[in-house]
All heavy atoms as an XYZ file, in Angstrom:
755
protein
N      73.462    111.007     99.419
C      73.118    110.191     98.230
C      71.602    110.233     98.072
O      70.866    110.166     99.043
C      73.618    108.779     98.418
C      73.511    107.953     97.219
S      74.735    108.427     96.015
C      74.573    107.175     94.841
N      71.162    110.276     96.869
C      69.724    110.318     96.593
C      69.287    109.004     95.961
O      70.074    108.236     95.415
C      69.363    111.484     95.663
C      70.156    111.407     94.361
C      69.565    112.798     96.359
C      69.851    112.439     93.371
N      68.001    108.753     96.050
C      67.449    107.522     95.485
C      66.830    107.849     94.143
O      65.978    108.712     94.027
C      66.385    106.921     96.406
O      66.971    106.688     97.662
C      65.810    105.652     95.826
N      67.292    107.176     93.096
C      66.730    107.351     91.781
C      65.544    106.379     91.628
O      65.533    105.317     92.197
C      67.774    107.062     90.705
C      68.965    108.029     90.682
C      69.966    107.556     89.652
C      68.531    109.426     90.365
N      64.590    106.751     90.787
C      63.435    105.889     90.536
C      63.399    105.417     89.089
O      62.337    105.181     88.522
C      62.142    106.556     90.976
C      61.856    107.870     90.314
C      60.561    108.505     90.816
N      59.395    107.740     90.488
C      58.670    107.910     89.401
N      58.975    108.875     88.538
N      57.587    107.177     89.153
N      64.560    105.240     88.508
C      64.634    104.829     87.091
C      64.023    103.450     86.917
O      63.252    103.234     85.997
C      66.134    104.840     86.597
C      66.687    106.250     86.707
C      66.182    104.319     85.161
C      68.192    106.350     86.504
N      64.345    102.521     87.823
C      63.750    101.183     87.689
C      62.214    101.229     87.747
O      61.556    100.528     87.027
C      64.300    100.247     88.767
C      65.723     99.773     88.479
C      66.203     98.710     89.440
O      65.839     97.552     89.192
O      66.916     99.075     90.405
N      61.707    102.067     88.628
C      60.262    102.233     88.706
C      59.651    102.728     87.423
O      58.622    102.258     86.949
C      59.950    103.188     89.865
C      58.479    103.395     90.118
C      58.221    104.417     91.244
O      59.080    104.555     92.125
O      57.134    105.020     91.198
N      60.337    103.714     86.796
C      59.901    104.250     85.509
C      59.924    103.150     84.436
O      58.990    103.027     83.626
C      60.720    105.495     85.104
C      60.464    106.622     86.115
C      60.387    105.935     83.676
C      61.440    107.794     85.965
N      61.012    102.380     84.430
C      61.104    101.285     83.450
C      59.940    100.305     83.600
O      59.348     99.902     82.640
C      62.447    100.556     83.597
C      63.719    101.344     83.279
C      64.934    100.522     83.584
C      63.708    101.835     81.832
N      59.635     99.920     84.858
C      58.524     99.000     85.131
C      57.205     99.598     84.659
O      56.387     98.931     84.061
C      58.469     98.637     86.582
C      59.553     97.709     87.022
C      59.475     97.377     88.494
C      60.679     96.568     88.938
N      60.728     96.331     90.375
N      56.995    100.888     84.969
C      55.746    101.567     84.585
C      55.552    101.522     83.066
O      54.431    101.407     82.569
C      55.787    103.018     85.020
C      55.619    103.224     86.492
C      55.846    104.685     86.923
O      56.147    105.556     86.050
O      55.764    104.962     88.133
N      56.661    101.606     82.332
C      56.606    101.679     80.877
C      56.805    100.327     80.219
O      56.800    100.247     78.990
C      57.635    102.679     80.363
C      57.258    104.072     80.870
C      58.194    105.087     80.452
N      57.691    106.355     80.971
C      57.766    107.512     80.353
N      58.283    107.539     79.158
N      57.273    108.576     80.892
N      57.038     99.293     80.997
C      57.201     97.963     80.441
C      58.527     97.820     79.656
O      58.601     97.024     78.724
N      59.537     98.537     80.093
C      60.850     98.484     79.426
C      61.771     97.605     80.264
O      61.944     97.809     81.448
C      61.466     99.899     79.319
C      60.549    100.830     78.525
C      62.870     99.846     78.733
C      60.950    102.278     78.520
N      62.351     96.615     79.602
C      63.305     95.726     80.313
C      64.646     96.394     80.421
O      64.936     97.399     79.720
C      63.515     94.383     79.530
O      64.163     94.704     78.269
C      62.197     93.689     79.271
N      65.472     95.863     81.286
C      66.832     96.429     81.449
C      67.630     96.270     80.143
O      68.453     97.148     79.819
C      67.547     95.772     82.610
C      67.002     96.220     83.948
C      67.833     95.608     85.079
C      67.324     96.083     86.457
N      68.055     95.511     87.549
N      67.397     95.206     79.428
C      68.084     94.995     78.148
C      67.668     96.062     77.140
O      68.498     96.637     76.434
C      67.787     93.577     77.580
O      68.232     92.620     78.563
C      68.496     93.359     76.276
N      66.346     96.330     77.079
C      65.844     97.341     76.211
C      66.427     98.740     76.613
O      66.800     99.558     75.734
C      64.332     97.413     76.205
C      63.681     96.199     75.560
C      62.200     96.125     75.823
O      61.726     96.451     76.919
N      61.448     95.667     74.827
N      66.467     98.990     77.904
C      67.003    100.256     78.403
C      68.488    100.376     78.030
O      68.918    101.471     77.583
C      66.837    100.326     79.904
C      67.348    101.566     80.549
C      66.891    102.828     80.170
C      68.305    101.488     81.560
C      67.379    103.972     80.786
C      68.806    102.610     82.177
C      68.344    103.858     81.796
N      69.231     99.311     78.116
C      70.647     99.336     77.727
C      70.768     99.745     76.254
O      71.581    100.579     75.896
C      71.299     97.982     77.964
N      69.948     99.117     75.412
C      69.932     99.461     73.956
C      69.585    100.923     73.757
O      70.193    101.646     72.951
C      68.951     98.571     73.219
C      69.394     97.125     73.144
O      70.626     96.852     73.339
O      68.561     96.260     72.871
N      68.544    101.387     74.466
C      68.136    102.804     74.342
C      69.257    103.796     74.722
O      69.390    104.845     74.126
C      66.901    103.067     75.207
C      65.652    102.329     74.761
S      64.344    102.352     76.022
C      63.795    104.022     75.922
N      70.043    103.373     75.725
C      71.117    104.246     76.213
C      72.429    104.012     75.461
O      73.364    104.756     75.626
C      71.362    103.978     77.710
C      70.229    104.427     78.615
S      69.976    106.215     78.606
C      71.534    106.792     79.301
N      72.498    102.965     74.624
C      73.700    102.687     73.884
C      74.850    102.153     74.725
O      76.007    102.442     74.498
N      74.463    101.350     75.762
C      75.452    100.734     76.642
C      75.272     99.225     76.657
O      74.226     98.722     76.296
C      75.400    101.296     78.097
C      75.628    102.767     78.090
C      74.097    100.945     78.755
N      76.292     98.518     77.117
C      76.200     97.096     77.272
C      75.278     96.759     78.428
O      75.212     97.513     79.402
C      77.586     96.497     77.530
N      74.596     95.639     78.326
C      73.604     95.231     79.364
C      74.268     95.207     80.763
O      73.635     95.597     81.747
C      73.014     93.881     79.022
C      71.951     93.453     79.988
C      71.383     92.069     79.645
C      70.434     91.618     80.754
N      69.997     90.254     80.572
N      75.494     94.771     80.831
C      76.134     94.647     82.153
C      76.421     96.036     82.792
O      76.721     96.111     83.962
C      77.414     93.803     82.085
C      78.461     94.311     81.116
C      78.377     93.653     79.773
O      77.297     93.318     79.294
N      79.495     93.528     79.091
N      76.266     97.099     82.031
C      76.489     98.447     82.584
C      75.189     99.137     83.055
O      75.221    100.256     83.567
C      77.181     99.353     81.567
C      78.592     98.863     81.310
O      79.246     98.319     82.193
N      79.079     99.062     80.101
N      74.070     98.463     82.897
C      72.775     99.078     83.251
C      72.729     99.428     84.734
O      72.240    100.480     85.117
C      71.596     98.187     82.830
C      70.298     98.606     83.499
C      71.458     98.169     81.338
N      73.209     98.522     85.581
C      73.130     98.809     87.039
C      73.936    100.070     87.397
O      73.533    100.778     88.311
C      73.584     97.607     87.847
C      72.561     96.504     87.832
O      71.390     96.762     87.702
N      73.008     95.293     88.015
N      75.000    100.370     86.667
C      75.729    101.600     86.926
C      74.841    102.808     86.594
O      74.850    103.794     87.323
C      77.004    101.664     86.074
C      78.091    100.604     86.394
C      79.229    100.699     85.385
C      78.590    100.828     87.817
N      74.078    102.706     85.541
C      73.167    103.808     85.143
C      72.037    103.943     86.177
O      71.627    105.079     86.474
C      72.562    103.553     83.773
C      73.495    103.722     82.585
C      72.752    103.348     81.290
C      73.981    105.144     82.499
N      71.542    102.866     86.691
C      70.417    102.899     87.644
C      70.802    103.563     88.920
O      69.923    104.036     89.670
C      69.886    101.503     87.858
C      69.296    100.749     86.686
C      68.886     99.338     87.059
C      68.125    101.516     86.083
N      72.094    103.652     89.233
C      72.569    104.216     90.496
C      73.531    105.385     90.272
O      74.232    105.744     91.181
C      73.240    103.118     91.287
C      72.274    102.020     91.679
O      71.266    102.265     92.275
N      72.603    100.796     91.265
N      73.516    105.990     89.096
C      74.452    107.022     88.798
C      74.181    108.301     89.611
O      73.037    108.560     90.010
C      74.466    107.378     87.297
O      75.512    108.292     87.051
C      73.134    107.977     86.834
N      75.223    109.076     89.830
C      75.031    110.403     90.390
C      75.627    111.431     89.440
O      75.886    112.569     89.781
C      75.667    110.535     91.795
C      77.167    110.377     91.807
O      77.779    110.089     90.748
N      77.772    110.607     92.939
N      75.863    111.024     88.190
C      76.390    111.895     87.129
C      75.245    112.639     86.468
O      74.366    112.056     85.863
C      77.147    111.042     86.136
C      77.786    111.858     85.014
O      77.048    112.449     84.216
N      79.106    111.849     84.969
N      75.287    113.953     86.567
C      74.241    114.803     86.028
C      74.022    114.579     84.533
O      72.874    114.486     84.077
C      74.564    116.283     86.294
O      74.783    116.448     87.688
C      73.428    117.167     85.903
N      75.063    114.523     83.781
C      74.934    114.360     82.328
C      74.274    113.059     81.989
O      73.424    112.995     81.085
C      76.274    114.470     81.655
C      76.878    115.896     81.704
C      78.277    115.977     81.169
O      79.040    115.027     81.253
N      78.608    117.124     80.584
N      74.615    111.981     82.687
C      74.009    110.681     82.437
C      72.535    110.733     82.807
O      71.679    110.198     82.100
C      74.715    109.562     83.180
C      76.087    109.235     82.564
C      76.770    108.129     83.337
C      78.130    107.892     82.739
N      78.936    106.964     83.507
N      72.194    111.373     83.928
C      70.815    111.480     84.314
C      70.006    112.269     83.349
O      68.848    111.948     83.057
C      70.720    112.100     85.760
C      71.130    111.128     86.839
S      70.803    111.767     88.491
C      72.368    112.535     88.871
N      70.573    113.326     82.808
C      69.894    114.140     81.800
C      69.591    113.304     80.546
O      68.516    113.371     79.978
C      70.703    115.381     81.431
C      70.676    116.419     82.518
C      71.594    117.614     82.261
O      72.502    117.517     81.368
O      71.460    118.631     82.956
N      70.581    112.480     80.137
C      70.361    111.620     78.987
C      69.308    110.570     79.290
O      68.441    110.245     78.430
C      71.680    110.925     78.598
C      71.505    110.059     77.358
C      72.769    109.462     76.841
C      72.478    108.595     75.631
N      73.643    107.894     75.125
N      69.303    109.988     80.497
C      68.296    109.019     80.903
C      66.939    109.654     80.796
O      66.005    109.034     80.254
C      68.594    108.461     82.311
C      69.860    107.598     82.282
C      67.389    107.641     82.852
C      70.404    107.230     83.656
N      66.750    110.831     81.347
C      65.477    111.535     81.322
C      65.022    111.722     79.907
O      63.847    111.519     79.536
C      65.541    112.855     82.074
N      65.944    112.141     79.041
C      65.647    112.388     77.631
C      65.196    111.100     76.950
O      64.199    111.086     76.252
C      66.863    112.987     76.922
C      66.639    113.284     75.467
C      67.888    113.832     74.777
O      68.663    114.555     75.444
O      68.100    113.497     73.612
N      65.964    110.036     77.133
C      65.694    108.754     76.488
C      64.320    108.208     76.938
O      63.552    107.636     76.167
C      66.815    107.736     76.756
C      66.391    106.298     76.466
C      68.027    108.116     75.954
N      64.019    108.397     78.248
C      62.755    107.856     78.778
C      61.598    108.838     78.569
O      60.438    108.500     78.829
C      62.897    107.569     80.279
C      63.857    106.420     80.626
C      63.968    106.280     82.139
C      63.403    105.135     79.996
N      61.868    110.018     78.080
C      60.829    111.007     77.830
C      60.175    111.559     79.090
O      58.980    111.778     79.114
N      60.998    111.750     80.120
C      60.481    112.279     81.384
C      61.263    113.547     81.737
O      62.329    113.793     81.217
C      60.589    111.255     82.560
C      59.780    110.046     82.236
C      62.020    110.889     82.854
N      60.704    114.307     82.701
C      61.453    115.478     83.203
C      62.610    114.976     84.088
O      62.486    113.904     84.708
C      60.548    116.358     84.033
C      59.446    117.019     83.246
C      58.619    117.952     84.098
C      57.887    117.151     85.171
N      56.969    117.955     85.985
N      63.657    115.735     84.169
C      64.797    115.371     84.964
C      64.380    115.078     86.394
O      64.809    114.082     86.984
C      65.823    116.561     84.958
C      67.082    116.308     85.690
C      68.099    115.551     85.137
C      67.256    116.828     86.947
C      69.277    115.352     85.817
C      68.452    116.655     87.651
C      69.442    115.882     87.071
N      63.518    115.919     86.984
C      63.118    115.727     88.365
C      62.261    114.457     88.567
O      62.201    113.940     89.688
C      62.335    116.967     88.875
O      61.206    117.192     87.993
C      63.236    118.165     88.952
N      61.643    113.965     87.487
C      60.855    112.736     87.598
C      61.761    111.526     87.934
O      61.245    110.512     88.394
C      60.090    112.432     86.321
C      58.955    113.420     86.115
O      58.563    114.121     87.066
O      58.480    113.488     84.962
N      63.034    111.631     87.702
C      63.943    110.548     88.014
C      64.114    110.381     89.518
O      64.569    109.345     90.009
C      65.327    110.773     87.406
C      65.403    110.833     85.902
C      66.826    111.115     85.466
C      64.900    109.534     85.269
N      63.725    111.396     90.298
C      63.941    111.399     91.733
C      62.675    111.345     92.595
O      62.652    110.716     93.642
C      64.713    112.678     92.180
C      65.927    112.947     91.352
C      65.894    113.882     90.345
C      67.079    112.228     91.570
C      67.019    114.125     89.599
C      68.207    112.459     90.805
C      68.180    113.400     89.795
N      61.633    112.035     92.202
C      60.434    112.165     93.029
C      59.236    111.606     92.354
O      58.877    111.992     91.243
C      60.195    113.690     93.318
C      59.026    113.852     94.263
C      61.420    114.305     93.952
N      58.539    110.647     93.026
C      57.333    110.117     92.485
C      56.218    111.188     92.705
O      56.165    111.809     93.795
C      56.956    108.800     93.194
N      55.336    111.327     91.720
C      54.257    112.313     91.829
C      53.360    112.091     93.053
O      52.784    113.022     93.576
C      53.393    112.335     90.572
C      54.201    112.846     89.383
O      55.170    113.550     89.587
O      53.809    112.525     88.250
N      53.190    110.843     93.483
C      52.270    110.510     94.559
C      52.934    110.616     95.936
O      52.251    110.401     96.934
C      51.658    109.125     94.362
C      52.722    108.029     94.318
O      53.906    108.332     94.266
O      52.314    106.857     94.307
N      54.193    110.971     96.001
C      54.873    111.139     97.278
C      54.533    112.514     97.872
O      54.557    113.499     97.135
C      56.391    111.006     97.179
C      56.836    109.615     96.863
C      58.375    109.568     96.728
O      59.026    110.574     96.566
N      58.886    108.368     96.840
N      54.219    112.563     99.157
C      53.950    113.862     99.763
C      55.214    114.731     99.724
O      56.327    114.249     99.939
C      53.575    113.526    101.206
C      54.075    112.150    101.426
C      54.168    111.465    100.113
N      55.037    116.000     99.433
C      56.168    116.903     99.364
C      56.452    117.475    100.741
O      55.546    117.862    101.484
C      55.809    118.046     98.388
C      55.634    117.583     96.975
C      56.867    116.977     96.382
O      57.946    117.564     96.466
N      56.771    115.869     95.732
N      57.696    117.509    101.093
C      58.115    118.125    102.323
C      58.045    119.645    102.197
O      57.987    120.166    101.066
C      59.564    117.693    102.683
C      59.644    116.206    102.979
O      58.736    115.662    103.592
O      60.654    115.607    102.595
N      58.113    120.312    103.275
C      58.069    121.773    103.258
C      59.212    122.343    102.441
O      59.055    123.230    101.661
C      58.174    122.281    104.690
C      57.821    123.773    104.790
C      57.662    124.194    106.212
O      57.060    123.469    107.023
O      58.180    125.295    106.529
N      60.385    121.711    102.535
C      61.534    122.098    101.745
C      61.882    120.896    100.909
O      62.080    119.808    101.404
C      62.712    122.456    102.686
C      64.025    122.827    102.019
C      63.861    124.085    101.153
C      65.076    123.098    103.087
N      61.928    121.051     99.627
C      62.184    119.928     98.749
C      62.882    120.421     97.496
O      62.398    121.294     96.800
C      60.906    119.224     98.368
C      61.163    117.956     97.621
O      62.178    117.293     97.809
N      60.233    117.543     96.784
N      64.069    119.847     97.211
C      64.793    120.226     95.998
C      66.059    119.486     95.828
O      66.409    118.600     96.636
N      66.755    119.820     94.770
C      68.011    119.184     94.435
C      69.051    120.266     94.160
O      68.742    121.296     93.535
C      67.843    118.291     93.199
C      66.845    117.221     93.373
C      65.532    117.425     93.023
C      67.195    116.012     93.964
C      64.602    116.420     93.178
C      66.267    115.030     94.130
C      64.974    115.234     93.756
N      70.250    120.060     94.628
C      71.344    120.951     94.401
C      72.488    120.172     93.742
O      72.859    119.123     94.252
C      71.856    121.576     95.735
C      73.063    122.460     95.495
C      70.760    122.389     96.390
N      72.994    120.722     92.646
C      74.154    120.090     92.038
C      75.358    120.889     92.435
O      75.410    122.098     92.308
C      74.013    120.097     90.503
C      75.230    119.505     89.821
C      75.180    119.577     88.321
O      74.190    120.049     87.779
O      76.171    119.159     87.708
N      76.349    120.180     92.937
C      77.612    120.834     93.319
C      78.736    119.951     92.825
O      78.832    118.781     93.197
C      77.692    121.025     94.840
C      78.993    121.671     95.307
C      79.270    122.994     94.987
C      79.914    120.938     96.009
C      80.443    123.586     95.399
C      81.104    121.528     96.406
C      81.371    122.822     96.105
O      82.556    123.405     96.500
N      79.568    120.498     91.992
C      80.700    119.755     91.391
C      80.289    118.461     90.779
O      80.924    117.418     90.968
C      81.799    119.553     92.466
C      82.476    120.833     92.908
C      83.669    120.563     93.801
C      84.349    121.875     94.123
N      85.542    121.710     94.968
N      79.188    118.479     90.043
C      78.718    117.303     89.321
C      77.982    116.278     90.166
O      77.573    115.253     89.606
N      77.802    116.524     91.437
C      77.112    115.575     92.297
C      75.765    116.172     92.721
O      75.711    117.330     93.072
C      77.942    115.243     93.513
C      77.366    114.118     94.347
C      78.300    113.695     95.477
O      79.515    113.666     95.284
O      77.781    113.406     96.543
N      74.721    115.371     92.676
C      73.361    115.836     93.017
C      73.116    115.528     94.481
O      73.327    114.426     94.953
C      72.296    115.130     92.181
C      72.548    115.346     90.653
C      70.899    115.596     92.567
C      72.383    116.761     90.198
N      72.596    116.534     95.194
C      72.234    116.393     96.611
C      70.760    116.684     96.743
O      70.283    117.695     96.263
C      73.035    117.358     97.458
C      74.514    117.215     97.355
N      75.237    116.369     98.160
C      75.425    117.763     96.501
C      76.509    116.433     97.811
N      76.651    117.237     96.802
N      70.028    115.825     97.440
C      68.625    116.047     97.687
C      68.481    116.843     98.992
O      69.071    116.472    100.001
C      67.908    114.737     97.810
C      66.405    114.990     98.084
C      65.590    113.955     97.435
N      64.227    114.391     97.441
C      63.233    113.583     97.212
N      63.474    112.340     96.923
N      62.024    114.041     97.199
N      67.665    117.880     98.944
C      67.447    118.735    100.093
C      65.973    118.603    100.477
O      65.095    118.965     99.698
C      67.808    120.200     99.774
C      69.211    120.345     99.221
C      67.551    121.074    101.014
C      70.319    119.943    100.154
N      65.736    118.075    101.679
C      64.365    117.959    102.167
C      64.103    118.757    103.437
O      62.984    119.027    103.779
C      64.023    116.486    102.480
C      63.922    115.639    101.238
C      63.406    114.294    101.617
N      63.235    113.510    100.406
C      62.505    112.425    100.364
N      61.919    111.973    101.429
N      62.355    111.780     99.247
N      65.175    119.077    104.153
C      65.033    119.813    105.398
C      66.051    120.927    105.488
O      67.028    120.941    104.712
C      65.265    118.879    106.604
O      66.593    118.411    106.580
C      64.342    117.679    106.585
N      65.799    121.819    106.401
C      66.782    122.891    106.639
C      68.122    122.275    107.017
O      69.153    122.769    106.649
C      66.226    123.813    107.757
C      67.108    124.960    108.042
C      66.499    125.809    109.151
C      67.471    126.865    109.593
N      67.009    127.614    110.774
N      68.084    121.224    107.800
C      69.313    120.531    108.248
C      70.075    120.000    107.033
O      71.311    120.102    107.015
C      68.932    119.393    109.188
O      70.034    118.598    109.471
N      69.387    119.440    106.047
C      70.043    118.944    104.834
C      70.797    120.075    104.160
O      71.961    119.917    103.721
C      69.044    118.345    103.822
C      68.443    117.042    104.260
O      68.984    116.395    105.176
O      67.393    116.669    103.682
N      70.134    121.209    104.052
C      70.743    122.354    103.388
C      71.940    122.891    104.166
O      72.987    123.160    103.613
C      69.688    123.469    103.204
C      70.138    124.725    102.436
C      70.696    124.365    101.060
C      68.996    125.687    102.338
N      71.769    122.966    105.491
C      72.856    123.431    106.338
C      74.084    122.493    106.239
O      75.222    122.947    106.150
C      72.418    123.555    107.788
C      71.446    124.700    108.031
C      70.793    124.682    109.362
O      70.843    123.651    110.076
O      70.220    125.702    109.762
N      73.840    121.191    106.233
C      74.908    120.210    106.146
C      75.641    120.326    104.824
O      76.867    120.227    104.758
C      74.406    118.808    106.346
C      73.989    118.549    107.788
O      74.449    119.238    108.721
N      73.077    117.583    107.961
N      74.889    120.552    103.735
C      75.517    120.717    102.426
C      76.371    121.964    102.410
O      77.522    121.917    101.964
C      74.467    120.746    101.319
C      75.006    121.053     99.916
C      75.962    119.968     99.470
C      73.889    121.201     98.926
N      75.845    123.025    102.950
C      76.618    124.272    102.934
C      77.884    124.174    103.791
O      78.935    124.672    103.442
C      75.775    125.433    103.467
C      74.626    125.830    102.502
C      73.723    126.849    103.163
C      75.192    126.364    101.198
N      77.822    123.417    104.884
C      79.012    123.235    105.703
C      80.053    122.372    104.994
O      81.251    122.564    105.216
C      78.615    122.491    107.006
C      77.901    123.378    108.023
C      77.502    122.586    109.265
C      76.606    123.408    110.139
N      76.111    122.584    111.264
N      79.594    121.490    104.134
C      80.553    120.609    103.452
C      81.267    121.252    102.272
O      82.250    120.680    101.762
C      79.847    119.309    103.010
O      78.985    119.587    101.908
N      80.776    122.389    101.830
C      81.397    123.028    100.655
C      82.130    124.276    100.981
O      82.395    124.837    101.774
C      80.371    123.359     99.552
C      79.216    124.267    100.029
C      79.826    122.117     98.984
C      78.321    124.723     98.922
């Protein structure tokens, strides 16, 4: 599971969860589902609505980059890869 930084982006831009719900066209009570989604299509829409790159939803610019760093989508689920071990474990699971 990966950590999304959507709430951080909302705070940076001064957008409330209610405003975000309106921007996404969902009921306010469904915002927490969006903040923790692993659905690629929803994440793409979130990035579009917030005007950020898809990868900005996951990695803060000020975070140090690991030697190996990336995301792999497999069967609609996003996996964060930071180490050779992460990649090996993903490959073993598929």
